[in-house]
C-alpha positions as a LaTeX table, in Angstrom:
\begin{tabular}{lrrr}
\hline
Residue & $x$ (\AA) & $y$ (\AA) & $z$ (\AA) \\
\hline
Met1 & $-70.55$ & 42.73 & $-20.54$ \\
Thr2 & $-68.53$ & 40.53 & $-18.14$ \\
Pro3 & $-69.54$ & 37.09 & $-17.19$ \\
His4 & $-70.97$ & 38.73 & $-13.90$ \\
Gly5 & $-73.70$ & 40.71 & $-15.83$ \\
Leu6 & $-72.06$ & 43.99 & $-15.30$ \\
Pro7 & $-69.76$ & 46.06 & $-17.62$ \\
Pro8 & $-66.17$ & 46.30 & $-16.54$ \\
Ala9 & $-66.52$ & 49.94 & $-15.52$ \\
Ala10 & $-68.98$ & 48.90 & $-12.74$ \\
Glu11 & $-66.23$ & 47.52 & $-10.59$ \\
Ala12 & $-65.00$ & 51.09 & $-9.84$ \\
Thr13 & $-68.40$ & 52.90 & $-10.11$ \\
His14 & $-70.62$ & 50.34 & $-8.45$ \\
Pro15 & $-68.40$ & 48.29 & $-6.17$ \\
Glu16 & $-71.16$ & 46.77 & $-3.94$ \\
Ala17 & $-73.26$ & 45.79 & $-6.96$ \\
Trp18 & $-70.15$ & 44.34 & $-8.69$ \\
Thr19 & $-69.27$ & 42.08 & $-5.64$ \\
Lys20 & $-72.79$ & 40.89 & $-5.31$ \\
Ala21 & $-72.92$ & 39.93 & $-9.03$ \\
Arg22 & $-69.50$ & 38.27 & $-8.88$ \\
Leu23 & $-70.45$ & 36.28 & $-5.73$ \\
Ala24 & $-73.91$ & 35.23 & $-7.30$ \\
Ala25 & $-72.04$ & 34.02 & $-10.65$ \\
Gly26 & $-69.25$ & 32.34 & $-8.51$ \\
His27 & $-71.93$ & 30.28 & $-6.48$ \\
Ala28 & $-73.63$ & 29.36 & $-9.64$ \\
Arg29 & $-70.52$ & 28.24 & $-11.39$ \\
Ala30 & $-69.23$ & 26.31 & $-8.35$ \\
Glu31 & $-72.51$ & 24.40 & $-7.96$ \\
Asp32 & $-72.45$ & 23.50 & $-11.66$ \\
Leu33 & $-68.75$ & 22.34 & $-11.45$ \\
Val34 & $-69.35$ & 20.34 & $-8.22$ \\
Arg35 & $-72.34$ & 18.50 & $-10.20$ \\
Arg36 & $-70.20$ & 17.97 & $-13.31$ \\
Tyr37 & $-67.00$ & 16.92 & $-11.64$ \\
His38 & $-68.57$ & 14.96 & $-8.73$ \\
Asp39 & $-67.06$ & 11.61 & $-9.82$ \\
Ala40 & $-63.79$ & 12.82 & $-11.29$ \\
Asp41 & $-60.62$ & 11.68 & $-9.94$ \\
Thr42 & $-57.83$ & 14.17 & $-8.93$ \\
Arg43 & $-56.08$ & 14.15 & $-12.44$ \\
Ala44 & $-59.36$ & 14.33 & $-14.24$ \\
Leu45 & $-60.43$ & 17.32 & $-12.05$ \\
Leu46 & $-57.29$ & 19.21 & $-12.65$ \\
Thr47 & $-57.30$ & 18.41 & $-16.40$ \\
Gly48 & $-60.85$ & 19.78 & $-16.61$ \\
Met49 & $-59.90$ & 22.92 & $-14.70$ \\
Leu50 & $-56.55$ & 23.51 & $-16.43$ \\
Glu51 & $-57.32$ & 22.67 & $-20.00$ \\
Gly52 & $-61.16$ & 23.35 & $-20.19$ \\
Glu53 & $-63.19$ & 25.54 & $-17.62$ \\
Phe54 & $-60.53$ & 28.07 & $-16.82$ \\
Ala55 & $-57.80$ & 27.57 & $-19.49$ \\
Gly56 & $-55.63$ & 30.62 & $-19.27$ \\
Arg57 & $-57.34$ & 32.09 & $-16.41$ \\
Ile58 & $-56.36$ & 29.90 & $-13.48$ \\
Ala59 & $-53.23$ & 29.91 & $-11.23$ \\
Leu60 & $-51.82$ & 27.54 & $-8.78$ \\
Val61 & $-50.77$ & 28.97 & $-5.40$ \\
Ser62 & $-47.97$ & 26.95 & $-3.73$ \\
Ser63 & $-45.78$ & 27.49 & $-0.52$ \\
Phe64 & $-43.25$ & 24.95 & $-1.95$ \\
Gly65 & $-43.48$ & 23.56 & 1.57 \\
Ala66 & $-43.36$ & 19.88 & 2.84 \\
Glu67 & $-46.07$ & 18.49 & 0.65 \\
Ala68 & $-46.09$ & 20.82 & $-2.20$ \\
Ala69 & $-44.26$ & 18.65 & $-4.68$ \\
Val70 & $-47.25$ & 16.26 & $-5.19$ \\
Leu71 & $-49.69$ & 19.09 & $-6.51$ \\
Leu72 & $-46.88$ & 20.77 & $-8.45$ \\
His73 & $-46.08$ & 17.46 & $-10.07$ \\
Leu74 & $-49.74$ & 16.74 & $-11.02$ \\
Val75 & $-50.04$ & 20.24 & $-12.49$ \\
Ala76 & $-46.75$ & 20.16 & $-14.40$ \\
Thr77 & $-47.77$ & 16.74 & $-15.98$ \\
Ile78 & $-50.90$ & 18.46 & $-17.35$ \\
Ala79 & $-50.16$ & 21.96 & $-18.11$ \\
Pro80 & $-46.59$ & 22.95 & $-17.04$ \\
Ser81 & $-47.09$ & 26.44 & $-18.37$ \\
Thr82 & $-49.77$ & 27.06 & $-15.53$ \\
Pro83 & $-48.87$ & 30.25 & $-13.54$ \\
Val84 & $-47.66$ & 29.18 & $-10.12$ \\
Ile85 & $-47.82$ & 32.06 & $-7.58$ \\
Phe86 & $-45.16$ & 31.60 & $-4.78$ \\
Leu87 & $-45.69$ & 34.05 & $-1.88$ \\
Asn88 & $-41.97$ & 35.11 & $-1.04$ \\
Thr89 & $-42.82$ & 36.82 & 2.24 \\
Gly90 & $-39.26$ & 37.77 & 3.00 \\
Lys91 & $-39.39$ & 35.47 & 6.07 \\
Leu92 & $-38.87$ & 32.10 & 4.32 \\
Phe93 & $-36.33$ & 29.51 & 5.15 \\
Gly94 & $-33.39$ & 29.42 & 2.75 \\
Glu95 & $-34.26$ & 25.65 & 2.31 \\
Thr96 & $-37.66$ & 26.71 & 0.89 \\
Leu97 & $-36.12$ & 29.08 & $-1.69$ \\
Arg98 & $-33.69$ & 26.23 & $-2.89$ \\
Tyr99 & $-36.49$ & 23.78 & $-2.93$ \\
Cys100 & $-38.53$ & 26.16 & $-4.97$ \\
Gln101 & $-35.70$ & 26.49 & $-7.58$ \\
Arg102 & $-34.99$ & 22.56 & $-7.47$ \\
Leu103 & $-38.79$ & 21.76 & $-8.08$ \\
Thr104 & $-39.18$ & 24.46 & $-10.80$ \\
Asn105 & $-36.36$ & 22.81 & $-12.84$ \\
Leu106 & $-37.01$ & 19.22 & $-12.13$ \\
Leu107 & $-40.71$ & 19.61 & $-12.99$ \\
Gly108 & $-40.33$ & 21.94 & $-16.10$ \\
Leu109 & $-42.39$ & 24.69 & $-14.58$ \\
Thr110 & $-42.21$ & 27.70 & $-16.90$ \\
Asp111 & $-44.20$ & 30.33 & $-15.12$ \\
Val112 & $-43.38$ & 30.39 & $-11.50$ \\
Arg113 & $-44.16$ & 33.95 & $-10.03$ \\
Gly114 & $-42.42$ & 35.11 & $-6.82$ \\
Val115 & $-44.66$ & 37.50 & $-5.19$ \\
Lys116 & $-43.51$ & 39.84 & $-2.50$ \\
Pro117 & $-44.95$ & 42.20 & 0.04 \\
Asp118 & $-45.12$ & 45.96 & $-0.97$ \\
Glu119 & $-41.85$ & 47.54 & 0.26 \\
Asp120 & $-43.35$ & 50.72 & 1.23 \\
Lys121 & $-45.88$ & 49.06 & 3.51 \\
Ile122 & $-43.29$ & 46.87 & 5.00 \\
Ala123 & $-41.27$ & 50.02 & 5.67 \\
Ala124 & $-43.93$ & 51.92 & 7.31 \\
Phe125 & $-45.63$ & 49.08 & 9.34 \\
Asp126 & $-42.66$ & 46.44 & 10.05 \\
Pro127 & $-39.43$ & 48.49 & 9.51 \\
Asp128 & $-37.69$ & 46.31 & 12.18 \\
Gly129 & $-39.09$ & 43.07 & 10.97 \\
Val130 & $-40.47$ & 41.92 & 14.35 \\
Leu131 & $-44.03$ & 42.55 & 13.43 \\
Trp132 & $-44.75$ & 38.86 & 13.64 \\
Tyr133 & $-44.15$ & 38.77 & 17.24 \\
Gly134 & $-46.27$ & 41.57 & 18.41 \\
Asn135 & $-49.06$ & 41.11 & 15.80 \\
Pro136 & $-48.74$ & 38.08 & 13.70 \\
Asp137 & $-52.26$ & 38.65 & 12.15 \\
Met138 & $-51.22$ & 42.11 & 10.65 \\
Cys139 & $-47.72$ & 40.44 & 9.51 \\
Cys140 & $-49.54$ & 37.70 & 7.55 \\
Tyr141 & $-51.93$ & 40.43 & 6.07 \\
Leu142 & $-48.90$ & 42.48 & 4.87 \\
Arg143 & $-46.81$ & 39.67 & 3.68 \\
Lys144 & $-49.29$ & 37.12 & 2.49 \\
Val145 & $-52.95$ & 38.32 & 2.19 \\
Glu146 & $-52.58$ & 41.52 & 0.41 \\
Pro147 & $-49.87$ & 40.47 & $-2.01$ \\
Leu148 & $-51.90$ & 37.31 & $-2.98$ \\
Asp149 & $-54.93$ & 39.35 & $-3.58$ \\
His150 & $-52.98$ & 41.58 & $-5.99$ \\
Ala151 & $-51.29$ & 38.47 & $-7.72$ \\
Leu152 & $-54.59$ & 36.91 & $-8.46$ \\
Lys153 & $-56.08$ & 39.88 & $-10.40$ \\
Gly154 & $-56.97$ & 38.78 & $-13.85$ \\
Phe155 & $-57.67$ & 35.19 & $-12.85$ \\
Asp156 & $-61.03$ & 33.53 & $-12.60$ \\
Ala157 & $-59.89$ & 30.69 & $-10.39$ \\
Trp158 & $-56.98$ & 29.28 & $-8.37$ \\
Ile159 & $-55.76$ & 25.96 & $-6.98$ \\
Thr160 & $-54.72$ & 25.44 & $-3.52$ \\
Gly161 & $-52.83$ & 22.63 & $-1.88$ \\
Arg162 & $-55.06$ & 22.35 & 1.27 \\
Lys163 & $-56.10$ & 18.88 & 2.66 \\
Gly164 & $-58.87$ & 17.85 & 4.82 \\
Phe165 & $-56.85$ & 15.71 & 7.18 \\
His166 & $-54.90$ & 18.77 & 8.40 \\
Gly167 & $-58.11$ & 19.54 & 10.59 \\
Gly168 & $-59.08$ & 22.73 & 12.09 \\
Lys169 & $-60.69$ & 24.92 & 9.56 \\
Arg170 & $-59.64$ & 22.48 & 6.70 \\
Ala171 & $-61.83$ & 19.69 & 7.99 \\
Asn172 & $-64.58$ & 18.79 & 5.55 \\
Leu173 & $-62.89$ & 20.76 & 2.95 \\
Pro174 & $-64.70$ & 20.58 & $-0.49$ \\
Arg175 & $-62.74$ & 19.98 & $-3.71$ \\
Ile176 & $-64.57$ & 23.09 & $-5.37$ \\
Glu177 & $-65.84$ & 26.16 & $-3.63$ \\
Val178 & $-66.35$ & 29.67 & $-4.21$ \\
Asn179 & $-64.15$ & 32.60 & $-2.56$ \\
Leu180 & $-66.54$ & 34.49 & $-0.47$ \\
Asp181 & $-64.69$ & 37.89 & $-1.07$ \\
Asp182 & $-64.50$ & 38.10 & $-4.96$ \\
Gly183 & $-66.45$ & 35.22 & $-6.39$ \\
Arg184 & $-63.34$ & 33.42 & $-7.74$ \\
Ile185 & $-63.53$ & 29.57 & $-8.01$ \\
Lys186 & $-61.11$ & 27.84 & $-5.61$ \\
Ile187 & $-60.11$ & 24.34 & $-6.49$ \\
Asn188 & $-58.76$ & 22.01 & $-3.74$ \\
Pro189 & $-57.82$ & 18.95 & $-5.66$ \\
Leu190 & $-56.15$ & 17.15 & $-2.65$ \\
Ala191 & $-59.10$ & 17.80 & $-0.17$ \\
Asp192 & $-59.70$ & 14.16 & 0.15 \\
Trp193 & $-56.27$ & 12.80 & 0.17 \\
Ser194 & $-54.74$ & 11.21 & 3.34 \\
Lys195 & $-51.22$ & 11.41 & 4.53 \\
Asp196 & $-50.59$ & 7.90 & 3.09 \\
Asp197 & $-51.79$ & 9.00 & $-0.29$ \\
Leu198 & $-49.26$ & 11.71 & $-0.35$ \\
Glu199 & $-46.43$ & 9.55 & 0.91 \\
Ala200 & $-47.40$ & 7.02 & $-1.91$ \\
Tyr201 & $-47.30$ & 9.69 & $-4.46$ \\
Phe202 & $-44.00$ & 10.82 & $-3.47$ \\
Ala203 & $-42.54$ & 7.41 & $-3.58$ \\
Arg204 & $-44.16$ & 6.44 & $-6.99$ \\
His205 & $-42.78$ & 9.41 & $-8.72$ \\
Asp206 & $-39.59$ & 9.62 & $-6.80$ \\
Leu207 & $-40.22$ & 13.22 & $-5.94$ \\
Pro208 & $-37.61$ & 15.12 & $-3.76$ \\
Arg209 & $-38.51$ & 15.95 & $-0.11$ \\
His210 & $-38.13$ & 19.42 & 1.50 \\
Glu211 & $-34.82$ & 19.48 & 3.38 \\
Leu212 & $-36.37$ & 20.67 & 6.71 \\
Glu213 & $-38.68$ & 17.69 & 6.92 \\
Glu214 & $-36.03$ & 15.41 & 8.31 \\
Gln215 & $-35.50$ & 17.98 & 11.03 \\
Gly216 & $-38.95$ & 17.54 & 12.15 \\
Phe217 & $-40.87$ & 20.35 & 10.21 \\
Leu218 & $-44.24$ & 19.06 & 8.95 \\
Ser219 & $-45.61$ & 22.64 & 8.05 \\
Ile220 & $-43.04$ & 24.82 & 6.35 \\
Gly221 & $-43.91$ & 28.38 & 5.73 \\
Cys222 & $-42.24$ & 31.55 & 7.45 \\
Met223 & $-39.43$ & 30.81 & 9.80 \\
Thr224 & $-41.35$ & 33.11 & 12.39 \\
Ser225 & $-44.51$ & 30.88 & 12.36 \\
Asn226 & $-43.09$ & 27.32 & 11.91 \\
Asp227 & $-41.48$ & 24.92 & 14.17 \\
Arg228 & $-40.55$ & 21.46 & 14.72 \\
Val229 & $-43.23$ & 18.91 & 15.67 \\
Ala230 & $-42.73$ & 16.09 & 18.02 \\
Pro231 & $-43.45$ & 12.61 & 16.51 \\
Gly232 & $-47.12$ & 11.67 & 16.87 \\
His233 & $-48.31$ & 15.24 & 16.52 \\
Asp234 & $-50.17$ & 16.63 & 13.51 \\
Val235 & $-49.22$ & 19.40 & 11.00 \\
Pro236 & $-51.00$ & 22.32 & 12.82 \\
Ala237 & $-49.00$ & 21.65 & 16.02 \\
Gly238 & $-46.13$ & 23.43 & 14.43 \\
Arg239 & $-47.84$ & 26.57 & 13.37 \\
Trp240 & $-47.80$ & 29.71 & 15.35 \\
Arg241 & $-46.92$ & 27.59 & 18.52 \\
Gly242 & $-48.33$ & 29.11 & 21.84 \\
Arg243 & $-50.85$ & 31.08 & 19.84 \\
Asp244 & $-54.57$ & 30.70 & 18.90 \\
Lys245 & $-53.94$ & 30.84 & 15.39 \\
Thr246 & $-53.65$ & 28.16 & 12.82 \\
Glu247 & $-54.32$ & 30.04 & 9.56 \\
Cys248 & $-52.47$ & 32.94 & 7.85 \\
Gly249 & $-55.64$ & 34.33 & 6.50 \\
Ile250 & $-55.39$ & 33.90 & 2.67 \\
His251 & $-58.23$ & 31.21 & 2.98 \\
Leu252 & $-60.49$ & 33.33 & 5.33 \\
Pro253 & $-63.37$ & 35.59 & 4.30 \\
Met254 & $-62.72$ & 39.19 & 4.57 \\
Ser255 & $-64.71$ & 39.25 & 7.80 \\
Gly256 & $-61.99$ & 36.98 & 9.17 \\
Lys257 & $-59.04$ & 39.04 & 7.64 \\
Trp258 & $-57.44$ & 42.02 & 9.19 \\
Gln259 & $-58.42$ & 45.47 & 7.69 \\
Met260 & $-56.13$ & 47.80 & 9.33 \\
Asn261 & $-56.29$ & 51.69 & 9.26 \\
Gly262 & $-53.90$ & 52.66 & 6.79 \\
Ile263 & $-53.18$ & 49.36 & 4.99 \\
Asp264 & $-55.85$ & 49.51 & 2.32 \\
\hline
\end{tabular}
């Protein structure tokens, strides 16, 4: 039997029951963790998750973007062998790829996994590489949402670098939550950090900055969806400029993701 109360074969034979069981177990686990780690600081929370609660069954998902070095450094100083999932969408800045390699070496991360989209699906749905312009939601699904879903198989929990001060759907972000699609526990250790907290951590540990920051990029993901931000504006201002879109979809429940015919 699994921790969800169903035999492993039930995932294929009774998918709805399997999902309900996982969600119920996930909610119960998240509530328990929230109670027990309510007063834990960021390092204590991460240590508990990495070395205790989910040892060997938790991954860090990182964009290696503008603020990523802080969480990567924290994890590296606790458990450097933690799997780090890096979504290489095929649309990243060259500076990001270099930053990934630099931080991997500097921090001694030993299991950084570059995850790419399915080549056959890209050939079928985005052969010219311009899907981002006509249908950015589908582009994100193909290049980020679906690849991450596959990469997280086998893990019971994952760590994100989201912060509440980014606003939008990230306002009032909890440090511990349950993923509503599969019941996995999601840890947001920097949820209550401020921009000043991040800057102080960068300075205290002499962490290198992403090359594009000095060019005005506050959010650094795909070249096709991130732009420079004028002084005084916040992080979301540089994402999908001119569109009513601020999230790629990996943190949305399935009802908010894009299930296109022929994709799944």
